[in-house]
N, C-alpha and C positions, 0 to 999 in steps of 0.2 A: 407354811410352804408345803406343797404337795410332797407326800412321802416318796413317791416314785422319782421325783426330781432328785431328792436327797440320795436315794439309793444309787442312782445313776452317776452321781458326781463324787460320792464318798471314796470310791476306789481311786479316782484321780487325785483327790485331795491328800489322801494318805501317801501316795507315791510322790507327789510334789514335795510334801513336807519332809519325807525321808531322803529326798535327793540332796538336800542341803546339809542335813546332819542326822545322826542316829538319834532315835527317840524311844521312850518307853510308852506303853499303851495309854496310860492315863494322861500323859503329856500330849499325845496325839489328840485324844478326846477333847482336852481343854483347848488346844490350839484351834481345832476345827469348830468347837462350840463358840469361840469368840466371833465367828463369822456366820455360822449356820447352826440352828438349833437341832442337835442330834442327841440320841440316847447313848449312854456309855456302852450298852449291850450291843449296839450295831457295829462297833469298830472291832471288837475282839474276834468274832467269827471271820471277818474280812482279813485280819492279820494272820490268823491260822491258815486260811485258804491260800493267801498269797505267799506265805512262808512255805507251805507244802508244794506249791507250784514252782518254787525256786527263785522267786523274786526278792525275797528277804532272807537273811541269816539272822540268828539271834545270839545274844550273849548276856550273861548276868553281870551286873555291876553293883558293888556295895553301895548302900544308901545311908546317909546320916539320919534319915527319917524313918527307919524301919528295916524290913528285910531287903535283900538284894532285889534289884529291878531287872526285868527282862527288857533289853534294848533290841530294837529292830534296825537292821542295816540293809540298805539297798544293794543288791548284787549287780553285776554287769548285765545279767539277763533282765533284772528289774529295771535298770536304767534304760535299756533298749525298749522294754515294754512301756515305760513311762513316755518315751518319745513317740511311740506308736499311738498311745492313748491321747497325747496332746495334739497330734496331727488329726486324729479322728474328731476330737473335741472341737478343734477349729473349724473343720468342715461342717460339723453338725451345727455349731452355734452361728456360723455365717449363714447357713441355710435358714435356720429359725429366724434370725434377725432380718433377713431379706423378706421372709413371709410376713413378719410383723410390720415391717415398714410399708410393704405393699398394702396390707390390710388397713393400716392407719391412714395412708394417703387416700384410700378409696372411701373413707367414711365421710 
């Protein structure tokens, strides 16, 4: 899949996954990788940026499998940002799908 496609949706994927439950970085990578082939290194800079922008808070939680894990939690501002992103995504994908359908019909 085109790298630019992935970069564009990764932000939204992380927000959606954190809307339902708090998760740690590697868990997010695994969950996204189940659907989209991504590199682990692409998620962590995104998490840092979105945390710095106030969309996530973080906390450490003990793990039975090693050192404590840093969990990410969506803030109220993050939830609002998610809803804005979902609305933009719908407009964008509707427009692209319309163009594709018109192109296919004209072939």
